[in-house]
N, C-alpha and C positions, 0 to 999 in steps of 0.2 A: 466318726460315725455317730449319728444322732439316733437315740433310741427313745421311743415314747409309746404311749398307748396307740393302738390301732384307731385310725380315723373313722368316724361314723360316716354312713352313706351320704348324709346331707353335707357334711364337711368336704367329702371327696368331690361332690358335684360343684360346690362353691370353688374349691381349689381348681378343678378342671375348667370351670367358667373363667376364673381369673387367668389361668394359663392360656386359654384360648384368646382372651382379650389382649393379653400381653403379646402373644404371637401375632395377632392382627395388627396391633400398634406398630410392632417392629416391621411387619410386612409393608404397612403404609409408609413408614419412614424410608424403607428401601425403594419402594415404588416412586415416592416423591423425589428422591435423589436421582433415580434413573430418569424420571420425567424432566427434571431440571437439566440433567446432562444432555438428554435428547434435544431439549429446547435450545441449549447453547450450541450444540452441534448443528442443528438446523439453521440457526442464525449465522453461524460461521460459514455454513455451506451457501447460504443466500449471499453473504458478503463475497465469498470467493467467486460465485457465479457472476455477480455484478462486476467484480474486478476483472474477471476473464473477458467479459463482454467489452468493457472499457479498454482493456489492454489490447485485445485483438483489433479493435478499431484503431487505437493509437499506433499499433505496429503496422497495420495495413496501409495507413496513410503515407508514411515515408517510403514504404516498399513500392507503393503504386507510383510515386513520383520518381523513384530511382528507376523502376522498370520502364516507365514512359520515356524518360530522358535517354536511357541507354538504348532503347528500341529506336528512338528517333535518330540517334547518332549512327546506328548500324544500318539505316536505310540506304540502299545503294541508288535508289531512284531520285533522291533529293540531294541537291548540292547546298549544304548549310554554309552560311557565311562564318568566318572565324568568330565573330561576336556571338552568333547563335550557338555555335559549338561550345564556346566558353560558358554561356548561360546554362546549357545542358550539364556541362561538367561541374559548374558551381552548384546546381541543384542536386546532382548526385552526391557531391561532397557534403553539402549541408544536411541532406536527408540521411546520409549514412551516419553522420555525427549524431543526429537526432535519434536514430535507431539505436546507436551505441549507448546513448544516455538512457533510453527506455529499458534496454536489456540490463544495463548496470543497476537501474533502480529496482527492477524485478529480482535480480540476484541479491541485492542488499535486503530487500523485503523478505526473501526466502531465508537468508542467513539470520535475519532478526527473529523470524518465527521459530527457527530451529535452535536459536541460541548460539549460532556459530560466529556471529559478528560481535566483536568486543567493542563496547561503547567506551569512549574516552570522554567522560563528562568533566567539564571544567567551566569556570566563569568565562563568558565570551560576550563581547559587545555586539549588539545588533547591527550597528553601522558597518562593522567588519564583515559580518555574515551577508548582509544585503549587498554590499559592494562586490564581494566575491561571487555571489549568486548572479548578479547582473553581468559581471564579466564573463561568467561561464555560458551565458546566453548568446554571446557574440553580438552581431549587429542588432538583433532583436532587443537586447538589453539597453541599447543606446537610446531607445525611444521612451524609456520609462523615467518618469520624474520621481525622485526620491526625497522624502522629508522625514528623516529619522532624527529626532531631537538628541542632542549630545547628553542631555540630562537623564536619559533613560538608564535605569540600572542594568548592570550586566546580568545575564541569565545563565543558569547552569544547564549546559547542553553539550552534546557531542557536536563540535563546530562543523564537521564535515557533513554529517547527516542533516543538521539544521540548514546548512547552505543548500543541500540538494532539495530539501523540502521547500525552501523559499524559492529556489530556482524553478521547481516544478509548478508552484502556484503562480508565480509571476509569468512564466512561460505560457501557461494555459491562459492567463488573463490577456497576455499580449496577442495570442492567437485568436481569442474570442472577441477581441476589441475591434471596432471599425478602424480602417487604416488611418483616419485623421485624428484619432484620439490617443 
């Protein structure tokens, strides 16, 4: 307990003013932190909205191809040749694989966000990752020309996730490229 003389009226006013300024400064700090958090949440929300738009388009594309091919095969009024039927079935198979990859990527992203995906980070050669990524693309990966110098140093990464990232980037590039490039 602190005992001292009773403060004068002027001293009490100065002390009250100081306490009010301190309270205002603390309030500004709390409000600034809340504003920063709200800004970060707004940015995250914008990213999620953009991602959902892109993902919904990416999911609808293979679904539309699967639906069109299956509907064509189910038409009773058209006699499809065996070659045409095989083309429809190949389209369904390829697009179902593409859809499976997209869903897998979304699940991995969700697991990463929640911390449920364990990263296995180790030194890995980019030539290994690129080769595996191209192999995972199937026939589309065959059209890609690769030039990864052997002198590149190994990188620390989760090889599986890096492979998927490279496959996604290369797959998107192949889809967006003209057929003759």
